[in-house]
N, C-alpha and C positions, 0 to 999 in steps of 0.2 A: 504494500500500500504506500502511495506517495501523496504528500500534501500539495504537490504541484499540479498545475493545470493539465488535464488530459485533452488532447486534440485528436480529431479524426480527419484523415486524408484519404481520398479515393484515387486509385490509379485505374484507368480504363486501358486495357491492353488488347492487342490482336495476337492470338496464339494459334498454333495448328489445331485443327478441329479435333484430331484424335489425341491431343495431349491430355493425359489424366491429371486431375488436380493434385494428386500426391507428388507428382514431379515438381510442381510449383512449391508445395510445402517443403520438399527436400532441398530445393534450390535456395529457399529462404531460411534454412535451419541456422545459419550464422548471421542473421540480421542484426543490425545495431541494437544494443541493449535497450534503447529508448522505445523500440517497438514492443509494446506490451502484448499485442495480439493482432491477428489479421484474419479476414474471412471474406469469402465471395459474397457480393450483394446483387450481382446481375450477370446473366449469361445470355448472349444473343447470337443466334445463328441464322443465316439467310443465304439465298442463292447468290446475292451480290457479293458476299464475303468469300464465296467459293470454298476453298479448303481451309479457311480460317474461321475462328469464332471470336467474338468480343467478350471479354471477361473483365468485370469490374471488381477490384479488391478494395476493401476498406481496412485501413491501418489505424490502430490506436497508438498514438505517440505521446510519450510522457517521460520526463526525466525524474530520477530519484533525488537529484541534487539542486535543481533550479527550474524556473519556468523557461521553456525553450522559446527562442525568437522564431519568427517566420523564416528567417534566413537559415537558421539551424535545422528547422523542420524540412525546408526545401532541400538542403544538402543530404539529409537522411533519405528523403524520397528519391533523390537522384542516385544515391548508392543502391537503393533497392531496384530501381529501374535498370541500372547497369548490370546488376547481378542477374536479373531476369532476362535481359537481352543476351547475356553471355551463356547462361545455363540452359535456357529453354527456347531461345530465339524469339522472345516476346518483343513486340513493337508497341510504342505508345500510340494509342488511338486518337 
C-alpha cells in the first residue's frame, strides 16, 4: 500500500491476431516497479485490421516513494511500449 497518488494509463496496441495474452504478460514480467498492475480493457478485431487485433491495456502506476510527475509516468509508459515492441512486435495504435 502506498500513500501516493495512483494513476491509470491506457496503451492501445496492434498485435498479431493469434498472439495469446500470456505472451504479453510474460513480456511485461520485468516492468518498472511503479506498475502496480495491468489488465486488458478492450479487444477489437475486424476485416480492416487483417491479421492484427487492437488490444487496449490499462496500467496502474504508483510510486512507493513520491507522487510521480506526468513526465515520469510518460517515461515509464515509453519503456513498456519499447518492451512490447521488442518482445511481441506490438505497435502503438
